[in-house]
Phi, psi and omega in degrees: 000144182228155179252195181276122181298143179220162180297147178258116180264115179303322180296319181291318179296319180293342180279348179285139187301333182291331186245006190293341180263002181281155178282168180298324179295318180293320177299319179297322179292324176301315181293329181283328181265338179251195182201162174253133180228145176256124180252132171284163179308130183144194184284148174254309171212163187238138179306133178097341178285158177303132182278090187266342187220155175250125186248133174235122185283130177269313175200149181131204180220130180242151176231126178254141181219160175237146179275122176234109186064235179261008185244149171264117182261123180292129180260316180205158179216127185207155174241014182289127178297139175094354177296149187229160181196177178098231185276059186289342180248027184298332184272358184262142173089205188266015177081008179293146179304136178252170179237153177295130182269001178203180179246148180230134175221163179241148184256355177209165177308124189225134178259138178235146161271123186245124181239125178304144184302320181295318178295318179301315180296316181296317180295319179298315180293326182281317186273324186230059185299320181293318179297321179297316179299318180295317180292320176298315179298319180295313185288306182291322178296321178296319178297315180297316180297318181294320178295318181295315180293323178298319178295319178298320179300316180293322178294320178296318178296319179296319178297319178296317179295320180297318179296317179295319179294319178300317179297316181294323179287328184295321183297305179293329178295316178295321178296320179295320179296314179298316182294324179294318178297315179293325180297318179301319179294318182292321178297321177298319178294323178299316180297316181294316182294320178296322178297320179296315181295316183293334182281348181279169181278059185255151180290145181300324179298325179294318178296319179297320179296321179293319179296320178296319179294326177298317180297317181290328177294316178299320179294323181293324180299320182293343181246020184299131180283157176278131181246149174287160179306321181291317179297318180297319181296317179297318181291323178299319179297319180297313181293320179298318178297318180298315181297319178296318181296333182259017172073023178270118182291153177056040181297328181294337177275329183280325186305313181300324179293316180297319179296316179298329179275003176085014180273151179224185183298321180300322179293321178295326177296323177294323177296315180297323180293329180286342180261092180299325181258119187296338181290343179274345186300312180301318179294321179294318178297315179299320180296314179291331176298315177295325178297314179297316179299320179298316180295319179296319179294321178293325176295321178296318178296318179298316179297318182294313181291327175295319177298317178298317180298319179295321179295319178296318178298320179295321178296318178294319179295318181295313182279349180059038174298144178062021178245153174290145181296332180233117184203171174279123189233155173264113184296333180292323175297318180294317179296316181298317181294322179292317178298321179293318179297328182263006185300326179295320180285325180297313176073174182285346183289333183257119177276128180258124178246126178257109178252071185272138168263099186290353181275351182291147184281164169291151185232151174286130187197173169260093189302316183299323181283327174296323176299326177293322176297311179303317181301312182297316183289321178293317180300317179295319180296316179296319178298320179295317180295312183291330178288343182259013180139345172101340182234146180174191184233135172248119180250125177251117186237141172238148180197165176260120180242102184057243183254025180225156178266127179261130169238115187243135177245113184245129179233160182259026179287189185287348179094170179258118181303144184300327185289343179246001186298328180282355184248355190293339178267002178286144177300138174072005175272125180214149175257000180282156178300159180304132179093348182256347179206146179262347182081016181249351184302310181286327177297314178297317180299318180297317181294321180294316183287312187276307184286318187275319185254359179057038178251209182215147178226122182217168183228141170234132187210132166224158179307126180088356181206091177247130184231117170264124186244123176254123179246121185240141179290149180274341183255159185289142170250176183292112183291348181263004179296123182291147178271076186274156177253118183300144176290141176294153178067013179277099179144178180303135182238000000 
């Protein structure tokens, strides 16, 4: 876009703070290679277009904005003479064409000194070669450093998650191994006890009745009700007394197993009734005891392997293996998988409360990257809670707020001091001790939420109540929008 050409006054150009130290010859060259243009109210340049010119405002009012989703968000508004925008980094890098990283418009007739990007780059290299080298090193080095630290941050998070997952997998795996070993022993005892019963002079009908009773006992174990500690203790005493009264040795050892398997005195009476000959009762009780133990061990193995399966599923859900990078996702599935992956780090000291609104719709998103956001926010909340005494509550809430989905992480930590609240999303800013944080977690989260998903990330905090709120759009945005990092100093200065 171009404005109305106007005369270029060297004296006026030289009065702008950006050019006030230049010589008369340099000011004259600026006027010869550049131009002065008058823009009526409206747009000057648009975000995403080729960055062809460098603009310095002589007089008027400018408004800079960034495109977020379908909206233009105002970033700054100023009438200060000499503010600049446009191709401000034309002299940096390998000279490849750049694009405007924001939009600029004027609200009143405004005059600019306009310098073509190529001329701006050439003049900078000719007049200030050392400064250009320093600025290139600062800018490009900062980008390289940020990428390296960001990769390190992700590797550290991955290592923490791997350690937590390994710990979580080890418990059910070890339980399954122990239960399998014990099961082999119990099955051997069942075979031996049955052989002892079968070798005796017992009627076939009695054996048949016992085998039938064994099947029904196994079925009863699978439906055993949960008892309170007091109820379990009372029932164990009842069963132990019954066993002692009927001459069954070691009844106090058998009773807890029977109680855990859901057996009671009435069931023992049925066993006694099936044993016409009382001398068979102790062997029958022992045989059924091994049967109950076998069923309990198989249930333990099933629970352990199910737990392992759930952890593996959570790991796949968290990493989004075999999933499209951009898809319609259920945020509750993503939150649950992240909480499960981080359960080892959260620990028993932090109580997790899920306040989910299950009526909220699925949303178009990059699930793997949202999981990274959840990881960073949960990790920060847990660190804040544990740093303030070790115990507290983390509440994860979802809700529908107007036309956006809210995901809120609330912790009972000490809060974020007001004096640093405006800096927590800055790259490399961290309140954690040296070696424990890189200061990129919230910066990365902000970029994923705002740049990638066209949402919003904000914080509200008082001591004992800190809330990080992620607001995501319900409708699809362009999945091919690049996740670019704005150049520093791009905009009115």
